Structure formats: structure tokens, C-alpha cells
N, C-alpha and C positions, 0 to 999 in steps of 0.2 A: 504494500500500500504506500503510494507516494505521499510524503508529508510536505505540505506547503508552509513555508516559514515566513517570518517578517523580513523587512529590509530596513536595517538601522545602521547608520554610520557608514554607508557605502558597501554593506555586505549582508548576505542572508544570515539570519539569526533564528535559531530554533526557539520556540516559545518555552517559557518556564512555568506557565500557570498550571500545566497538567490537563487543561481542557482543550478539546478538539471538536470540530464539526465535520460532518460528511460533505463531500463534493461528488456530485453525480454526473454521468453522461445522460442527459435527458432523453436522448434518442434510444438508448438501450435500457434505461432504468438502473444501470449498474453503478455502484460506488467506485470511483476511480482514484480518489485521494482523500486525505483528511487535512484539515487546515487548523493550525494552532489559533486559539482564541486568547487574545492578550488580556492580562489582568490590569487593574488600575496601576499597580506598581510598574509593570512593563511600559505602560503608556507614559508614566512619569519619567522613566529612564530615557525613552525615545525622545520625548519633548526636550529634555535637557541636552541631548546631543544636537537636536535641531536648533535649539536656541544658540548654542555655541557656534554652529555653522552659519546661522543667520547673521551674526555679527561680522564675520569675514565676507560673506557673500554680498552684504549690503555695500561694502566698500569696493566691490568689483566695479570696474568701469562699465558704462553702458555698452561700449563696443565689445568688451569681454563677454558680457551677458548675451548680447546679440550673436556673437560668434558661437557660443554654446548652443543657442536656439537653432541657428542655421545648421550646425552639425547634427543636432538631434533630428531636425526636419529631414535631412538627407538620409539618415539611417532609417527613420520611420518609413519614408517613402519607398526605400529600396527593399524593405523587409515587411511590407504591409501584409503580404499573403501569409506570412508566418504568424502574425498577430491574429489575422482573421481566422485561421485554423484553430487557434487556442480559444477564441471566443465561441466558435461553433461547437467545440468539444464540450464546453462547460455550460453554455447558455442554451444551445440548441438551434439558434437561428441559422438559416442557410448561409453558405459561404459567400454568395453574392451580397447578401444583406450585411454580413459581418464586414466585408470589404468596403461597403458603403459607409458603415459606421466609422471605420478607420479613416476613410477619406475625409469625412466631415470633421473628425478630430484633428486631422492634419491641417485643415484650413485654419484652425485656431492657433496652431503652432506657427503657421506662416504669418498670421496677424501679429503674434507676439514677437516675431523677429524684428518688427519695426519699433521696438521699445525706445530707441534713442529719440524718435520723433514723438512717440506716444507720451513720454515723460516730460516733454517740454513744458515749462511754466510760462510766465508772462513778466514783463518789465515795464515800469513807468518811470521815465526819467523826469526829474524836477517836479515831483508831486508836490513838494513845497520848496522853498528856496534852499538849494543845496541838499535836498533830500530826495532819494530814490526809493521806490517801493517795488518789490518783485515777489512773485510766488514760486514755490517749488513743491514737488510732490515726493514723499519719502515712503519707503516700505514700512509695513506694520511690524514685521519680525517673524514670528512663527504663526502660520495659518494652517487650518485643517480643512479637508474635504471629506465628506461622508457621501458615498456614491451608491447607486442602485444596481441591481443585478442585470437590468435589461440593456444597459449600455456600459459594459465593464471597461471599455477603452475610451469611447468618445466623451462621456461625461467627466472622467478624470482629466482628460486633455482640455476640456472646457475650462477647468479650474487651474490645474497646475502650470500650464504653459504661461498664462498671464501672471499668476502669482510669482513664479520663479523669475520671469523676465523683469518684473517690477522690483526684485531684490529681496524677496521673502524666502524663508525656508518653508517647505510644504509637507504636511503630514497627511497621507491618504489612508482612510479607513474604507476599503472597498467592501462590497457585499461578500459575505462569507459563502454565498452559494456558487460564485464563479470568480475566485480571487487570483487565478493564475495570470490574467492579463496585466494586473497591477504589478506583479513581480517582473514580468517581461518588460514593462515600461521602466521599472527601476534599473534594470540592467542596461537598458538602452541609454538612459540618462547618464549612467556612469561611463559608458563607452563614449558618449558625446563630450565628456570632460567636465561634467557638473561636479563640483567639489562634494566630498563625502558629507552626508548629513543634511544636505539641502533638500533632498527628496527622500521621504521615509514612507514605508508601507507598514501599517499596523493592522493585521487581520484581527477580527473580533466581532463581538456581538454588543448587546446593550451596555455591558460593563465598560468596554472600551469607549463607546460613544459617550457615556456619562462622564468618564474620566476626561475626555477631550473638552466636553462642554463646560466643565467646572475647573479645568486647570488654569491657574493664573497666568501662565506664560503663553497660552494660546490666545492670540489677539482677535481672530476672526474665524468663522466657520461657514462653509458653503455646503449646502445639502440639496439633494434631489431624491424624492421618494413620494410616499403617500401623504395625503393631507393631514391625517391625525399625527403622524410622526413629524411632519414638517412643523406643525404647530408646537409640538413638544420641543423640538430642536430650537425653534425661535424663542420660546418663552424661557427655556432653561439657559440657553446661551446668553441672551440679553440680560437675564437676571444676574449673570456672573460677569457683566461688563464687556461682552464681546459684540463685535459686529456680526450680524447673521443675515445671510440670504438663504432662505429655505423654500425651495420650489416643491409644491405639493402635487396633488392629483388633478385629474381632468375628466371632463365629459364633453369631448369635442363634437360639435354639430357641423354637418355639411348641408347647407340649404340648397335645394335644387328647384329653381324656378321653372315654370311651364315652358319658357322659351329656350331652356338649356339644350345643348347638344347631347342627346340621350346616350349614345354609345360612350362618349367621353366621360359623362357623369357616372355611368355604370362602371366603367373601367377604373375610374378614380376611387369610387367607393370601395371597390374590392381591394385595390392596391393599398389604400390607406387604412382599411378596416382589418385586413387579414395579414398584412406584412408583419413579420416577426411574431406571428400567431397572436397579433393584437397586443403584444406586450410593449407598447410604446406610450409614453405620456402624450404624444401628439397624434396617436391613432384616431381615426374617425370611428366613433362608436355609435353615433346617431345620424341617420340620414333624415332630414326634414323635407318631405316631398310636398310641394305646394301645388294644390289644385289638380288639374287633369293629368299631370305627369306621373302621379303616384303609381297607377296600375302598370303602365309600360316600364317604368323604372324598376319596380320590384321584379317584373318578369325578366327584364334584361339582366339584372343582378343574379337572379336565380339560375338563368340559363348558363351563366359563366361559371358558377360554383363547381360543377363536376369536372371542370378543366383544371382546377387547382390541384397540383400534385403534392401530396403530403408524405413526408418520410424523413429519413436521417438527413440533417442539413449538410453533412459532409459528402453526400452522394450528388452526382450530377443530375441535372434536370429535375430538381426538387424545388417547389415554390414556397412551401411552408413547413417548418419543423415543429417540434414538440413544445409544450410549455415547460417552465423551469423545474417543476416538481410535481410529484403525485398529489400532494396536498392542494396545490394551486389548481391542478387539472380538475380535481373533484369539486373544489369551490366554484369554479366556473360552470361545471356541469350542473351544480345546484342552482345557479342563477337561471340556466335554461329551463330547468324544471319549474322554478318559481314563475318565470315569465309565462309558461304554458298554462299553469294553474290560475294565473291572474287574468287570463283572457287574450294574451298575445297569440297570433297565428304563427306557428312554427313552419316556416317555408322550407328550411333546411336544418337538419338536426345533427350537429357535430358529435353528439354522444355516441353515434354509431361506431366511432373509432375508439371508444374508451377501452375496448378489450385488446387493442393493439399493443405490442411490446413497446415499452417506453411511455413517456408522459404525453401521449397524443390526444388531441381533441380536434375534431373537424370543424370546417367553416360553418358557422351557424347564422341563419338569417331569420329574424323575427319581424313580422309585419303587425300593423295595428297596435303598436305599443303606445301607451298613454303615460303622461308624466307622473302618475301615481304608482306605477309599477316599479319594483325593485331593480329590474333590468335597466330602467331609465335613471332612477335616483342614485344608484351606486356605481362606482367605478369598477367595472368587471375585470379589466386588464386581461382580456382573452379574445379569441376569434369569434366574437359575437357582435353582429351588426343589427341594430334596431332601426326600424322605420317608423317614424311618427308622421302622420298625415295632418296637414293643416290646409285651410282654405285660401289664405292670403299671405302676402309678404309681411304685413304687419304682425300677423299671428306668429309667423316664423321667427321674426326678430324678438318678439316678446318671449317666446319659448326659450331662446338662447339667453336673453338677458335676465330671465327669472331663475335660471339655473345657478346653483351655488358656485360652480366652477367658471373660470374665465381664462383658460389656458390658450387654446387655439380654436379657430372656426374658419369656415370657408363658405363661399357662395359660388354656385355654378349658374351662369346666365350668359346670354349674348347682349344684354342690355347694359351699356356702359353707365347710364344714369343710375340704374338700380344698384350696380356694383359700387359706385361711388357713394351712394346714399348708405349702403350697408356698412362700409368701412367707417362712416361717420356715426351711424346709429349703434353699432354692436359693442357690447361690453366684454371685450376680450383683448388679451395682450398681443396676440399674433393673428393676423387675418390673411386668408388666401382668397384670391379672385381667380377662379378656375384652376386653383392650385390646392390640392387637398391637404397637404402637410406643409404648412408655411413656416418651416424652421428657418430663422434668419441666417443669412450668410455671416461669416465670422466678424466682419467689420460693422455689423449691427449688434444688438444684444437680444438674448433669449429670456423671455419671462412672461408669465400670465398675470391675470388680475384676480380679484376676489379670493376665494379659498385655494387658488392655485399658486399663490405666492405669499409668503410671510417675510416682511422686510421691505425696504425701500429700493433695493438695487436689483436689477436684472442681471443675468449672468453672461459672461465673456464680452468681447467687444469693448466699446468705450465704457460701459458700466463696469466691466470687470477691472479695468485700469483704476477707476475711481474707488472701487470696493477694496482693492488690495493695496491702496496707497492712501496717505492722508496729506492734506494740504498744510503748508506752512507759509506765512507771509512775513517777509523780512523788510523792515524799514531801516535804511542806512543813511548815515551822514558822515562826511569827512571834513570837519571844519578846519579852517586855518588856525594855527597856534594863536592863542590869546584872544579869540573871538567868542569864547563860551561865556555864559552868564546864568545865574540861578533864576528860574522862572517857575513858580508854583502853579501857574494857570494851566488849564487843560490844553494839550497841544492843538494848535490850529494849523491849517494847511495854506493859509493865505500869506 
């Protein structure tokens, strides 16, 4: 049985807590490894190493940091297939999807290579007579990232690339369900020339999370996961004086207007609803069919479902892999049963695959879903697509805006005026117009509204630079000898 260790001070280090967790191959259902679960004491030791490394790394020149990022980028681009295979083996998503995850993470590394420009401040000469004022941005010190199982490479890269480029030491607590990608990234950072201790991996569960949230030397915490945990992370972290950006769950709606291109909308709903077996925070889980397009749209989606090839993500010609665990598969199957019992029409039932070896569940389509059903109110995080029928555009927008989540949403239409009005009206952080998964490019920032985000800062991009640094304003004066005088009045700039 392979043991997955921590990465502390530039080297793998076996855990000393005596606690381990299982790691499975979801496609076979077999346990392939065990991962050490860090104790609070181990977290403290690792943070101490990171704190010492942060002091030196902060002093590294911007050109030095940028050089390390460029080297890391080249190594990651050249070995992306290797990382994708690791993701597929522990998460289950198909290789093409895993490669896409790595590619989107790579974009954030590329953004971070521009840190000399991104860290520029401002300067005002002669703000008062003989006085200049300028602003600078400085790193926080030790920052932590707590990341989910569904993107074991991309989400860590959202955080660590920006944090490290800005001059911080970064401590990653990956999901214990698929931790090997984090160790792979750690080795790549070392190969790229990052000093020991600047990037740390601490595998663990709630004990490790709580230790990071309460440790006085951890200045900020970034998190992606479910809304209840995001709220806990935010409340606990801020109560201990930390900056926190905690991205929570989602219930992403895709509105399809009657004038939409039917085939494009059906293809998009399937791609965004069943990709990665629905285990994406930006997955479309609700299709809002407006008016007369409902019947043909449901028929078009249903006709495509038998063509989805389900199997081991490592195999060629597979479109959708398994879910992350047997427990999660069974939970999703329970939602399907609940939807049927509450009156939803089961057009396609993925539970037919429940007997397949591994943690598989087929693509499920539920029609005539209402907002009172649990399949609508809860984040299912599986291959279940719900269709809600409404009569008008106004009803569709009201449905989206009254939902507790506000992560992402999309509209499909040929009407430019309707699309523009939608982006004005809708209460969500990321909006797609004929784009079902509107994940921003790296030079913008990722984040939702309402119960999808706790904190004031979105993730990566410009918001990431702001989050991982703090501003300092310097007011300087160089008077000529003998010109100073005592003045107890409040300083004026005139």
C-alpha cells in the first residue's frame, strides 16, 4: 500500500500522528494508497518552517520570483499529461477533462509570471511642498489554501501561483480523497528552484484545517468547497484575525429562451451538466426552459444521453467517469429517488449503472422539477440535470435571483437585447451568454455572490494580487538642513 506523505521544508515527510485515510481509484473501487493525516502539532511545525522561509522569500527580487514562475510554467506545460494521469487515477474524471483542468491552472501561473508589473504601486510627486507620497504592496507572510477534491490541481494553482509570486510562503491542505496531485506540484516547485519551505503540503482532515484557521502565524486562508464548510472557514478564520476568501457551493441555472439555437443549447446543457460527472462548482445543474422551447429541448437532451460513454477515465473514448466515492454515489442516487417521489419526471435514470464496478452513476435527466423539490434546493454535485419550466423571461430571472446561491449562470438566446438585459438583471458573480460554464480567464477573477462566497475578495487574477498583499502608503520629505520647525497642528497639504 502506497503511503502519501506531507511536503515540508522542501522534502517529503512521513506523518507522525499515526492517523491515515484511504485513497481510492474511483473507476475500480479499489484502495490504492493511504494518506497521512496531520495533527495540530505537525501543522505547527510546518507553519514554523514556512514562516522562516517567508522571511527570505519576501526579500527575493521581483525578477527572481518571476524567473521561478517562468521555470515552473515551462515544467508544468511540458509534463501536463503526467499530472492529468494522476488526477484521473484518484478523482476519476476522464483524461481529456483532467488535461483541461491542468491547462486552466497553467493560465494562472502565466498570469503570475507578470508579478513585476502586477506589484507596481503609485507615486505622487509634490503632494505638499517638498513632500512625496507613494504606495507599495507587500506580502502577508504565511498563507494557506484549503482545496476540494474535484479540482486537485487547478484550484491549488489558482491560489499558490499568485501567493508565491507576491512573496508569500504557501501552505496547501488538499483534499484527502485525491492528494497525490499536490505532492506532484510540490516536487515541480522544487525543480523550478523555489526555495525550501515556500511551498508546503499538509495532508489532513478537520484537525489540520482547524489548526491552520487558528494558528497565529497564518495570515490568510483561501478555500473552495461546500457552502456550510465555507461559512465555517470564514467565521473561524476571521474570528482569529485572518483574511479569508471562502468560495462555497452553487446551483447554476442555464436559461434557454424560445429563440435559442436548440441543438447548441442541448449540447451545452449536456456538456456543462455531465462533464466530470457533475462534480464541478460551475456545472449547470438546472436548465430553465422558457415557454415553447421546453418540450423540444428536453427531447433533444434526452436523445443525446445514450451517446455519453461512461467508464474508466483512463480509457480512450470515454466521456464521463465515476464519482469520487461510494458514499457520494449513493447520496446522489438518493436525490434521484427523492426527486421521483416528489413528482419530478425521470426522463433518464442514472441509477441503472449503480451495480457497475467502481463508483459509477449514469447521466440523469429530471423534467418538471419545481423549486420546492430537494433536487432543486440542494447542491447535488453529481450527473443530475433538472429542468424547470417557466412561462417568461421575467419568471426565469426571478427563479435565479431567488435562489440562495449566486455562483454562475448562463443564458442561451439569439436576442442581443435580452442577453444584455440578463447580465444587468441577474444576481450572480459569473455570467455566460451562450457560454454554459463562464469560468473567467486568469486575468479576471473567479467568484460568486450570495451563499457562494464568504469574504470580500474573489479568487486569482487582480483580486488575488490584492488578497495576498497589503497596501502601505509612504509619505516622504527630505528637507534642507536647518529648515525644520516644531508645529503641533494637524499636517496640511497646502
